[in-house]
C-alpha positions in Angstrom: 50.1 100.1 96.5 50.8 101.4 93.0 48.4 99.8 90.5 49.1 101.7 87.2 50.7 104.7 85.7 48.0 107.3 85.2 50.0 109.6 82.9 53.5 110.8 82.0 54.2 114.5 82.1 56.7 116.0 79.7 57.8 119.6 79.6 57.7 122.0 76.7 58.6 125.6 76.1 55.9 128.3 76.1 54.0 128.7 72.8 55.1 125.2 71.5 51.6 123.6 71.4 51.2 124.0 67.6 54.6 122.3 67.1 53.7 119.4 69.4 50.2 118.6 68.0 51.3 117.2 64.6 53.9 115.0 66.3 51.7 113.5 69.0 48.5 113.4 67.0 49.6 112.7 63.4 53.0 111.0 63.8 52.3 109.0 67.0 48.6 108.5 66.3 47.4 109.8 69.7 44.2 111.8 70.3 44.3 115.2 71.9 42.1 115.2 75.0 40.8 118.4 76.6 42.6 119.7 79.7 40.4 120.8 82.7 39.7 124.5 82.4 41.8 125.6 85.3 44.8 123.6 83.9 44.1 124.7 80.3 44.8 128.2 81.3 48.5 127.2 82.0 49.0 126.1 78.4 50.2 122.8 77.1 48.3 119.9 75.7 47.3 116.3 76.6 47.2 113.2 74.4 45.9 109.7 74.8 46.2 106.4 73.0 44.3 103.5 74.7 45.2 103.7 78.4 48.3 105.8 77.9 48.3 109.5 78.4 51.1 111.9 77.8 50.7 115.4 79.2 52.8 118.2 77.8 53.1 121.0 80.3 54.6 124.4 79.7 57.9 125.2 81.5 59.2 128.7 81.3 62.9 127.8 81.2 62.5 124.6 79.3 65.5 122.4 78.5 64.9 118.9 77.2 66.4 116.2 79.3 69.1 114.2 77.5 68.3 111.0 79.5 64.8 111.1 81.0 62.0 109.7 78.8 58.8 107.7 78.8 59.1 104.1 77.6 56.1 103.3 75.4 55.2 99.7 74.4 54.0 99.3 70.8 52.9 96.4 68.6 54.4 96.1 65.1 57.4 98.2 66.1 59.0 98.2 62.6 55.8 99.5 61.0 55.5 102.1 63.8 59.1 103.2 63.2 58.4 103.5 59.5 55.3 105.6 60.3 57.4 108.0 62.3 60.1 108.2 59.7 57.4 108.9 57.0 56.4 111.9 59.2 60.0 113.1 59.1 60.8 112.0 62.6 64.4 110.8 63.3 64.3 107.2 64.6 67.4 105.7 66.3 67.2 101.9 66.7 68.9 100.3 69.7 69.3 96.6 70.4 70.8 96.9 73.9 67.7 95.8 75.9 67.6 92.0 76.0 64.4 90.4 74.7 63.1 93.6 73.1 63.2 95.6 69.9 63.3 99.3 70.6 64.0 102.7 69.2 64.2 106.3 70.3 62.7 109.3 68.8 62.5 113.0 69.7 59.5 115.3 69.6 59.9 118.8 68.0 61.1 120.4 71.2 63.7 117.7 72.0 61.9 115.4 74.4 63.2 111.8 74.1 60.7 109.0 73.8 61.5 105.3 73.8 59.4 102.8 71.9 59.7 99.1 72.6 58.2 95.7 71.8 59.2 92.5 73.6 60.2 89.6 71.4 57.2 87.1 71.4 59.3 84.3 72.9 60.5 86.6 75.7 57.0 87.7 76.5 55.6 84.2 76.5 58.1 83.1 79.1 56.9 85.9 81.3 60.3 87.5 81.6 60.6 91.1 82.5 63.6 93.3 82.4 66.7 91.7 83.6 67.8 92.9 87.0 
């Protein structure tokens, strides 16, 4: 039985770690965590905020996916969007998910990330995503 998501892995091109760190640490407010030594030799970097980990792994022929993305729940979504915009990140708001505010943003290598916050009344009723 699956009990939780341990982490989400995103790909990045070789040598992009110094581009990624300001986005994930400064703009998103995540903390870089050390990779185990054997994995660190492969490059990339890992970040954590609370129980959420994002791993950026190096992929030789990297191409960002136009569709695949992690969906990250946030609190205070408008303030969070403003924080990203203040760091020069393009934020695209999207009202297509019932019961939620959400937006998309892209990291410096083109990975798409979704940020969402359920409306309080939607969350109180215990409703999930419509099927």
